[in-house]
C-alpha positions as CSV (number, residue, x, y, z in Angstrom):
1,M,113.2,272.7,289.1
2,L,114.5,269.2,288.9
3,R,111.1,267.9,290.1
4,L,109.2,269.8,287.4
5,A,111.7,268.7,284.7
6,S,111.2,265.1,285.8
7,I,107.5,265.4,285.5
8,L,107.7,267.1,282.2
9,Y,110.2,264.5,280.9
10,S,107.6,261.7,281.5
11,L,105.3,263.5,279.1
12,I,107.8,265.0,276.6
13,G,110.1,262.0,276.4
14,S,107.3,259.5,275.7
15,S,105.7,262.0,273.2
16,L,108.9,262.4,271.3
17,A,109.7,258.7,271.3
18,G,106.2,257.9,270.1
19,A,106.4,260.6,267.3
20,G,109.8,259.1,266.3
21,V,108.3,255.6,266.0
22,I,105.4,256.8,264.0
23,A,107.7,258.8,261.7
24,V,109.8,255.7,261.1
25,L,106.8,253.5,260.5
26,V,105.3,256.0,258.0
27,A,108.6,256.1,256.2
28,G,108.3,252.4,255.7
29,L,111.1,251.3,258.0
30,V,109.6,248.4,259.8
31,S,112.7,246.7,261.2
32,V,113.1,246.4,264.9
33,Q,116.4,248.2,264.9
34,A,114.8,251.3,263.2
35,I,111.9,251.4,265.6
36,L,114.1,251.0,268.7
37,T,116.5,253.6,267.4
38,A,113.7,256.1,266.8
39,A,112.3,255.5,270.3
40,A,115.6,255.8,272.0
41,T,116.4,259.0,270.1
42,G,113.1,260.5,271.1
43,A,113.7,259.5,274.7
44,V,117.2,261.0,274.7
45,L,116.0,264.2,273.1
46,G,113.2,264.5,275.6
47,A,115.7,265.3,278.5
48,P,117.0,268.6,277.2
49,V,113.6,269.6,275.9
50,A,112.0,269.0,279.3
51,W,114.8,270.9,281.0
52,L,114.3,273.9,278.7
53,V,110.6,273.9,279.2
54,A,111.0,273.7,283.0
55,R,113.5,276.6,282.9
56,Q,111.1,278.7,280.8
57,L,108.2,277.9,283.2
58,Y,110.3,279.0,286.2
59,Q,111.5,282.2,284.5
60,G,108.0,283.1,283.3
61,S,106.5,282.7,286.8
62,S,108.9,285.1,288.4
63,T,108.0,288.1,286.2
C-alpha cells in the first residue's frame, strides 16, 4: 500500500500545492512567503490525503 500511496502522493501533493498557490494568487497575496507557504501547506496536506485514498482503493478492491 505504501507504493500506491507514494504514486498517489506525486499526483495529489502537486495538485494541492498548485491549487493553494492559485488560491493565494487569486486572493491578491503575491509575496514570495505567501506563495511558498501555500505550496508547502498543499504538499504537507497531500500526504494524509494520498494515504486515505490508497486505503480506500485497497479496501474497495477486496470486496
